[in-house]
C-alpha positions as CSV (number, residue, x, y, z in Angstrom):
1,M,191.7,-124.1,14.2
2,T,188.1,-123.5,13.4
3,A,185.4,-124.8,15.6
4,H,182.8,-126.8,14.0
5,V,179.3,-125.8,15.0
6,P,176.7,-128.4,14.3
7,V,173.7,-127.2,12.5
8,P,170.4,-128.5,14.0
9,P,168.6,-130.8,11.6
10,T,165.3,-129.5,10.2
11,S,162.7,-132.0,11.1
12,A,159.1,-132.1,12.1
13,S,160.1,-132.2,15.7
14,N,161.6,-128.7,15.5
15,T,158.7,-127.0,13.9
16,P,156.6,-124.9,16.2
17,P,153.5,-126.6,17.4
18,T,150.3,-125.7,15.6
19,A,147.0,-125.2,17.3
20,P,145.1,-128.5,17.6
21,D,142.1,-129.0,15.4
22,V,138.9,-128.0,17.2
23,E,136.8,-131.1,17.4
24,Q,133.1,-130.6,16.5
25,P,130.6,-132.2,18.8
26,P,129.0,-135.3,17.4
27,I,126.1,-134.8,15.0
28,A,123.8,-136.5,17.4
29,S,124.5,-134.2,20.3
30,R,124.1,-131.1,18.0
31,G,120.7,-132.6,17.1
32,V,119.7,-133.1,20.7
33,R,120.7,-129.5,21.5
34,A,118.7,-128.2,18.6
35,Q,115.6,-130.1,19.7
36,L,115.8,-129.1,23.4
37,P,113.5,-126.1,23.2
38,W,110.8,-128.2,21.5
39,F,111.3,-130.9,24.1
40,F,110.7,-128.4,26.9
41,A,107.6,-127.1,25.1
42,W,106.3,-130.7,25.1
43,V,107.2,-131.0,28.8
44,V,104.8,-128.1,29.4
45,V,102.1,-129.9,27.4
46,G,102.7,-133.0,29.5
47,V,102.3,-131.1,32.7
48,G,99.0,-129.6,31.4
49,L,97.7,-133.0,30.4
50,A,98.6,-134.5,33.7
51,L,96.8,-131.7,35.5
52,G,93.6,-133.1,33.8
53,V,93.1,-135.4,36.7
54,S,92.9,-132.5,39.2
55,V,90.5,-129.7,39.7
56,L,92.8,-127.5,37.6
57,G,92.2,-129.8,34.7
58,I,89.3,-127.7,33.4
59,F,91.7,-124.9,32.7
60,A,94.9,-126.8,32.0
61,V,93.7,-129.4,29.5
62,P,92.2,-127.0,27.0
63,L,95.4,-125.0,27.1
64,A,97.5,-128.1,26.7
65,L,95.4,-129.3,23.8
66,L,95.8,-125.9,22.1
67,A,99.6,-126.0,22.7
68,T,99.6,-129.5,21.2
69,V,97.8,-128.4,18.1
70,L,100.2,-125.4,17.7
71,L,103.3,-127.6,18.3
72,I,102.1,-130.0,15.7
73,L,101.4,-127.3,13.2
74,F,104.6,-125.3,13.6
75,H,106.9,-128.2,14.5
76,H,106.3,-131.9,13.7
77,A,105.7,-134.2,16.7
78,G,109.0,-136.0,16.3
79,R,111.2,-137.2,19.1
80,S,110.7,-134.0,21.1
81,A,107.2,-135.2,21.8
82,F,108.7,-137.5,24.4
83,G,108.6,-134.4,26.6
84,I,105.0,-135.3,27.4
85,L,106.2,-138.2,29.4
86,A,108.8,-136.1,31.2
87,G,106.1,-133.4,31.9
88,M,103.8,-135.9,33.4
89,G,106.6,-137.3,35.5
90,L,107.4,-133.8,36.8
91,L,103.9,-133.4,38.1
92,F,104.2,-136.8,39.8
93,L,107.4,-135.7,41.4
94,Y,105.7,-132.6,42.7
95,V,103.0,-134.6,44.3
96,A,105.6,-136.8,45.9
97,Y,107.3,-133.7,47.3
98,V,104.1,-132.3,48.7
99,Q,103.3,-135.6,50.4
100,R,106.8,-136.1,51.7
101,Q,105.6,-136.1,55.4
102,G,103.3,-139.1,54.7
103,P,101.9,-141.6,54.9
104,G,99.5,-141.0,57.7
105,T,98.4,-138.3,59.9
106,V,100.8,-135.5,60.9
107,H,99.9,-133.3,63.9
108,W,101.3,-129.8,64.2
109,H,101.3,-127.1,66.8
110,T,102.3,-123.4,66.7
111,A,101.9,-120.7,69.4
112,T,98.5,-119.7,68.1
113,A,97.1,-122.8,66.3
114,S,97.3,-126.6,66.0
115,G,95.9,-129.2,63.7
116,S,96.5,-132.4,61.9
117,E,96.7,-133.3,58.2
118,Q,96.5,-136.5,56.2
119,Y,99.3,-137.3,53.8
120,L,99.6,-140.0,51.1
121,D,102.5,-142.3,50.8
122,P,104.9,-140.4,48.5
123,R,106.9,-143.4,47.4
124,P,104.5,-144.6,44.6
125,W,104.4,-141.0,43.3
126,L,108.2,-140.8,43.5
127,V,108.7,-144.0,41.6
128,A,106.2,-143.2,38.9
129,G,107.7,-139.7,38.5
130,V,111.2,-140.8,38.2
131,L,110.3,-143.6,35.8
132,L,108.4,-141.2,33.6
133,V,111.1,-138.5,33.6
134,V,113.8,-141.0,32.9
135,A,111.8,-142.7,30.2
136,G,111.0,-139.4,28.5
137,V,114.5,-138.1,28.5
138,A,116.0,-141.4,27.5
139,A,113.6,-141.9,24.6
140,F,114.3,-138.4,23.4
141,V,118.1,-138.9,23.4
142,W,117.9,-142.5,22.1
143,R,115.7,-141.5,19.2
144,G,118.0,-138.6,18.4
145,R,121.0,-140.9,18.1
146,L,119.0,-143.2,15.8
147,Q,118.1,-140.3,13.5
148,A,121.6,-138.9,13.4
149,P,123.4,-139.4,10.1
150,P,126.6,-141.5,10.3
151,Q,129.7,-139.5,10.8
152,T,132.3,-139.6,8.0
153,P,136.0,-139.1,8.7
154,S,137.5,-135.8,7.5
155,P,139.2,-136.0,4.2
156,T,142.4,-134.5,5.5
157,A,143.0,-137.2,8.1
158,S,144.7,-140.4,7.1
159,S,145.5,-143.4,9.1
160,T,149.3,-143.0,8.8
161,S,149.6,-139.3,9.7
162,S,147.2,-139.4,12.6
163,P,149.0,-138.8,15.9
164,T,146.7,-141.1,17.8
165,C,147.5,-144.0,15.4
166,A,151.2,-143.4,15.7
167,A,150.9,-143.3,19.5
168,R,149.0,-146.5,19.6
169,A,151.5,-148.3,17.3
170,G,154.1,-148.2,20.1
171,P,157.8,-147.7,19.8
172,R,159.3,-148.3,16.4
173,D,162.8,-149.5,15.5
174,S,164.8,-146.9,13.6
175,S,167.0,-149.6,12.1
């Protein structure tokens, strides 16, 4: 008597798994990453322009205007120019941080000295700073998503051979 040894069927389930396709990040996020250095350059310009209302403005504003001209000449003032809003907001957040002990008079004493200082209410500075930073970053990202070209599906993927489509279809009858 000879023993019958079943031969395993060759099917797709017995093939060794292949490495999954590496997904490329969406085009919009690649565009945002490519524009980040320009966005931060505009943030610096925004800080310089916001310093115009202080004593430092006599030094900061001419430098900020020079940086603006250079940025416009070497890189167009596209969506990355929303960094001006974020830069102004950062300066407002700094003022809120410095005034965090306010509002009112704060008295202090050390072993060798004492004094009192007036502080502003930091809440309006905080609200304005947060709104400006959020508006600048949101407008930068939103504008980037509007300018991104539409994604086209890869030519190798089809709706019937996609593992996600097969998994969504549910169990199938083999009969």
